[in-house]
Structures are given as C-alpha cells and as structure tokens.
C-alpha positions in Angstrom: -92.4 43.8 -27.0 -89.3 42.6 -27.8 -86.4 44.9 -29.4 -83.0 43.2 -30.2 -80.3 45.6 -31.0 -76.7 43.7 -32.5 -73.6 45.6 -32.8 -69.9 44.5 -32.7 -69.8 43.6 -36.3 -66.6 45.1 -38.8 -64.0 43.8 -40.8 -61.5 41.3 -39.3 -58.5 38.9 -41.5 -59.3 35.8 -41.8 -58.2 33.7 -38.3 -59.5 36.5 -36.7 -62.2 36.9 -33.7 -65.1 38.8 -33.1 -67.6 38.4 -30.6 -71.1 40.2 -31.2 -73.5 41.7 -28.8 -77.7 41.8 -28.9 -79.1 43.9 -26.9 -81.6 42.4 -25.9 -85.5 44.4 -24.0 -89.0 43.6 -23.9 -88.4 40.0 -22.6 -88.5 39.7 -19.2 -92.3 39.6 -17.5 -93.4 38.6 -21.2 -96.3 36.5 -21.3 -95.5 36.1 -24.6 -92.0 34.4 -24.0 -92.4 32.2 -20.5 -90.1 30.0 -22.9 -87.6 31.7 -25.1 -85.1 31.0 -27.6 -82.8 33.4 -28.9 -80.3 32.6 -31.5 -78.3 33.9 -34.3 -78.7 33.9 -37.5 -76.6 35.3 -40.5 -77.5 35.9 -44.3 -75.2 36.3 -46.8 -75.4 37.8 -50.3 -77.2 35.9 -52.8 -77.7 32.7 -50.2 -80.3 32.0 -47.8 -80.4 32.8 -44.5 -79.2 30.1 -42.0 -79.6 29.4 -38.9 -75.9 30.1 -36.8 -76.3 29.2 -32.9 -79.1 29.3 -30.6 -79.9 29.5 -26.6 -82.8 28.5 -24.8 -83.8 29.5 -21.6 -81.9 27.5 -19.8 -78.9 28.0 -21.5 -78.6 25.0 -23.4 -77.2 26.0 -26.6 -77.4 24.5 -30.1 -74.0 25.1 -33.0 -74.7 25.0 -36.5 -72.6 22.0 -37.8 -70.7 25.2 -40.6 -69.1 26.8 -36.6 -68.9 24.7 -34.7 -65.9 24.3 -32.9 -65.6 28.1 -33.9 -68.5 29.9 -32.6 -70.1 30.4 -29.5 -73.3 31.4 -27.6 -73.5 32.8 -24.6 -77.0 34.9 -22.9 -76.2 37.0 -20.3 -79.4 37.8 -18.4 -78.1 39.8 -15.8 -77.0 42.2 -18.6 -79.5 41.5 -20.9 -77.2 40.3 -23.3 -77.0 38.1 -26.3 -73.7 37.1 -27.9 -71.7 35.3 -30.2 -68.3 34.4 -30.1 -66.6 34.0 -33.9 -63.4 32.4 -33.6 -61.1 31.3 -36.5 -62.9 33.1 -38.7 -63.9 32.2 -42.7 -64.1 34.5 -45.7 -66.8 32.0 -46.3 -68.3 34.0 -42.6 -69.0 36.8 -44.4 -72.7 37.8 -43.9 -75.0 39.7 -42.4 -75.6 38.7 -38.5 -79.0 38.7 -37.1 -80.4 37.9 -33.9 -83.4 36.8 -32.9 -85.9 35.8 -30.6 -88.8 33.1 -30.4 -92.0 32.5 -27.7 -90.5 29.2 -27.7 -87.8 26.7 -26.4 -84.8 25.9 -29.0 -86.3 22.7 -29.5 -89.0 23.4 -30.6 -87.7 26.7 -32.6 -84.6 24.8 -34.6 -83.3 26.7 -37.6 -86.3 27.8 -38.6 -86.8 31.7 -38.9 -90.3 31.7 -39.1 -90.5 30.6 -35.3 -88.6 33.5 -34.4 -91.1 36.7 -33.9 -88.5 39.1 -33.3 -85.5 40.3 -34.9 -82.4 43.4 -34.6 -81.5 45.5 -37.6 -78.5 43.2 -38.4 -74.5 43.0 -38.4 -72.0 42.7 -40.8 -69.5 40.8 -40.2 -66.2 41.1 -43.3 -63.8 38.5 -43.9 -61.8 39.4 -47.3 -60.6 36.2 -48.4 
C-alpha cells in the first residue's frame, strides 16, 4: 500500500516561496506501481480540485499552465520524497495541496484525480491578499 504524507505548508506573503514535501512509502517493489505518476493537486475553498504538477518514473514533468514558470516538481527516489517548489506565490495559490500517486504513467493519468489511487492528507498553503 502506498502512503503519502505532505508537509511544508504555511503562510507566506505575496511573491514569497514555499517548498512542499511529500514522503512516499510503499512505492518501490510494488507490483501495482511498476509504472507510476506522482502528482500535486490543490483545492481552494469553493473551487474544484486542480492538478498543479506531475512527474513520472523517468522524471518527465508536466506543469499546469496556471503555475508554469513559478512551480517545479521533483521526485528524489533516494529520499522517497516528492517536492513542489513554489515561487512568486500569489493570493490565488491559496489552497490545500495534496500529493497523489497513480499506478500508470503521467501520459495516461493526466490531471484526472480519479486516476490516482493514493492520496495524502493535504497541507494548507495561505497567501494573504
């Protein structure tokens, strides 16, 4: 079973930076994840969940247009940790951020949340307006 635990959220002023971490366990040697996609999603109050960034087993990354140029994603396999580096933060980035894992490559999973079978509990990011 894959388990995900996010950390690193908080409150930062407009223009600031945060790095979110997601501790990933149960992925290695898991037959259901011979190919996988790890992603970051977010959900703001009153809004639908939105895919932010995803990375596959080969390190290929996809970044949503809404954060392109400001956010980057990285998976450190040695540390079993997924990162989301967020720069030039805006008030509209305020949301709960979740990491998720899918047992298929990112080209197949896309931004569709139901394609991801494991989810973390979320971490709050607040950028006061």
